[in-house]
NUMARLO-280986 format. One record per residue: x, y, z of N, C-alpha, C in turn; residue in three letters. Coordinates in steps of 0.02 Angstrom, whole numbers, padded with zeros to 5 digits, always signed. Layout:
N
XYZXYZXYZALA...
This chain:
95
+04201+02593+05222+04129+02588+05222+04102+02613+05288MET+04136+02599+05342+04111+02619+05408+04101+02694+05414GLN+04145+02733+05385+04139+02806+05392+04078+02832+05355LYS+04052+02795+05306+03993+02817+05269+03928+02793+05300ASN+03932+02750+05350+03872+02723+05383+03855+02763+05445CYS+03792+02775+05453+03771+02806+05516+03752+02751+05564THR+03763+02762+05627+03746+02712+05677+03670+02714+05687VAL+03639+02656+05678+03567+02650+05687+03555+02612+05751VAL+03523+02644+05799+03508+02612+05862+03437+02587+05866ASN+03392+02620+05829+03322+02603+05832+03291+02601+05763GLU+03240+02559+05756+03199+02560+05696+03151+02619+05702GLU+03116+02633+05648+03069+02689+05648+03013+02679+05700LYS+02997+02615+05714+02944+02601+05763+02969+02600+05835ASN+03034+02614+05844+03063+02618+05912+03096+02554+05935GLY+03087+02499+05898+03120+02436+05916+03196+02443+05908ASP+03233+02407+05950+03306+02406+05940+03323+02380+05870PRO+03371+02410+05837+03389+02392+05768+03409+02319+05762TYR+03437+02290+05815+03459+02220+05812+03401+02174+05797ILE+03340+02193+05817+03281+02152+05802+03272+02144+05727TYR+03284+02198+05691+03278+02195+05618+03330+02147+05589HIS+03391+02153+05612+03443+02108+05587+03427+02035+05602LEU+03404+02022+05663+03387+01954+05682+03327+01927+05643LEU+03277+01969+05633+03219+01945+05596+03235+01934+05522SER+03279+01976+05494+03301+01965+05425+03339+01900+05419THR+03385+01888+05466+03424+01825+05465+03378+01766+05474ALA+03330+01771+05519+03282+01716+05532+03240+01702+05470TYR+03214+01755+05439+03174+01749+05378+03213+01712+05324PHE+03274+01732+05313+03315+01701+05260+03334+01630+05279LEU+03347+01617+05342+03363+01549+05365+03302+01503+05356ALA+03243+01529+05369+03182+01489+05359+03172+01471+05286GLN+03199+01512+05242+03196+01498+05170+03254+01454+05149MET+03292+01430+05198+03350+01385+05188+03404+01417+05145GLN+03415+01482+05156+03469+01518+05122+03534+01505+05159MET+03589+01510+05123+03655+01498+05151+03683+01557+05189GLY+03740+01547+05220+03771+01600+05262+03786+01664+05223PRO+03808+01659+05162+03824+01720+05124+03761+01760+05110LYS+03706+01726+05098+03642+01760+05086+03618+01794+05150THR+03627+01760+05207+03607+01789+05271+03649+01850+05286ILE+03714+01847+05273+03758+01905+05281+03734+01962+05236ILE+03718+01945+05174+03694+01995+05127+03629+02027+05152ALA+03587+01987+05184+03525+02013+05212+03539+02066+05264GLY+03589+02055+05304+03605+02105+05355+03642+02165+05327ASP+03670+02158+05268+03704+02215+05235+03657+02257+05193LEU+03599+02230+05175+03556+02265+05126+03535+02334+05150HIS+03524+02343+05214+03503+02409+05239+03559+02461+05234ASP+03620+02438+05237+03675+02485+05230+03672+02520+05163ILE+03658+02482+05111+03655+02510+05044+03590+02550+05035VAL+03536+02528+05067+03473+02564+05061+03470+02628+05101GLU+03497+02627+05162+03484+02680+05210+03543+02726+05224ASP+03599+02717+05191+03658+02759+05203+03687+02779+05136THR+03736+02824+05135+03768+02844+05072+03812+02790+05041PRO+03819+02733+05074+03861+02679+05048+03831+02652+04983VAL+03874+02644+04932+03852+02613+04870+03869+02539+04871THR+03842+02502+04825+03854+02430+04822+03928+02414+04810ILE+03965+02461+04783+04036+02451+04769+04077+02440+04833LYS+04057+02473+04887+04095+02466+04950+04089+02396+04980GLU+04028+02369+04989+04025+02299+05014+04058+02250+04965PRO+04054+02266+04900+04086+02222+04850+04161+02221+04861GLU+04191+02278+04876+04264+02280+04884+04285+02243+04948SER+04241+02239+04997+04257+02205+05060+04239+02131+05058ILE+04178+02116+05034+04151+02048+05038+04152+02010+04972PHE+04166+02045+04917+04169+02012+04852+04106+02021+04811GLY+04112+02005+04747+04058+02015+04699+03997+01971+04716GLU+04010+01909+04738+03954+01865+04752+03909+01893+04807GLU+03939+01917+04861+03900+01945+04916+03865+02010+04893VAL+03899+02051+04854+03869+02112+04828+03807+02096+04786ALA+03812+02046+04743+03755+02025+04703+03699+01999+04748ASN+03718+01963+04800+03668+01938+04847+03634+01995+04885LEU+03672+02047+04902+03642+02105+04935+03586+02134+04892VAL+03600+02142+04828+03549+02168+04783+03489+02120+04777GLU+03502+02056+04774+03448+02006+04769+03407+02004+04832SER+03440+02004+04889+03404+02002+04953+03362+02064+04961VAL+03387+02121+04940+03348+02183+04945+03283+02176+04905THR+03288+02149+04845+03227+02139+04805+03181+02087+04837MET+03209+02033+04862+03169+01980+04894+03133+02007+04956LEU+03168+02043+04998+03137+02070+05059+03085+02123+05042LEU+03098+02163+04991+03049+02213+04970+02986+02178+04945ASP+02994+02125+04906+02937+02087+04881+02898+02057+04939HIS+02933+02027+04987+02901+01996+05045+02863+02049+05085ALA+02893+02107+05093+02861+02162+05129+02797+02184+05093TYR+02802+02192+05028+02744+02213+04989+02687+02162+04993GLN+02705+02098+04991+02655+02044+04997+02622+02047+05066GLN+02663+02056+05118+02637+02061+05186+02590+02120+05194SER+02609+02177+05166+02568+02237+05168+02502+02225+05132LEU+02505+02193+05075+02445+02178+05036+02398+02131+05075LYS+02426+02080+05106+02386+02034+05146+02354+02070+05205GLN+02392+02114+05236+02366+02152+05293+02308+02196+05272SER+02314+02228+05215+02261+02271+05190+02199+02229+05172GLN+02209+02170+05144+02153+02126+05128+02118+02102+05191GLU+02156+02087+05243+02127+02065+05306+02086+02122+05337MET+02111+02183+05332+02074+02240+05359+02007+02248+05324LYS+02007+02238+05257+01945+02244+05219+01895+02190+05241LYS+01919+02131+05254+01875+02075+05274+01844+02088+05343LEU+01878+02124+05385+01855+02134+05454+01821+02202+05464HIS+01803+02235+05411+01769+02299+05417+01694+02289+05419GLN
């Protein structure tokens, strides 16, 4: 899996990539998710942003974590979309 991953040092906004991993872990911990879900949260970008398919993390971490990676990806995408929607609504209120 490592050979298919590119090293990410920064987010698109210039923040160190570790901030994203920490905020993802914090977000999931605040939702009282377990350790496997938090691990899956940190793996979700590998599947989204690199040529790695879900089969590779599954072969290393097992089917449960692979399923969690897919679930966390959907959960984080939903949370992001909600946050974006709220931000847009706030901008409309303050115009």
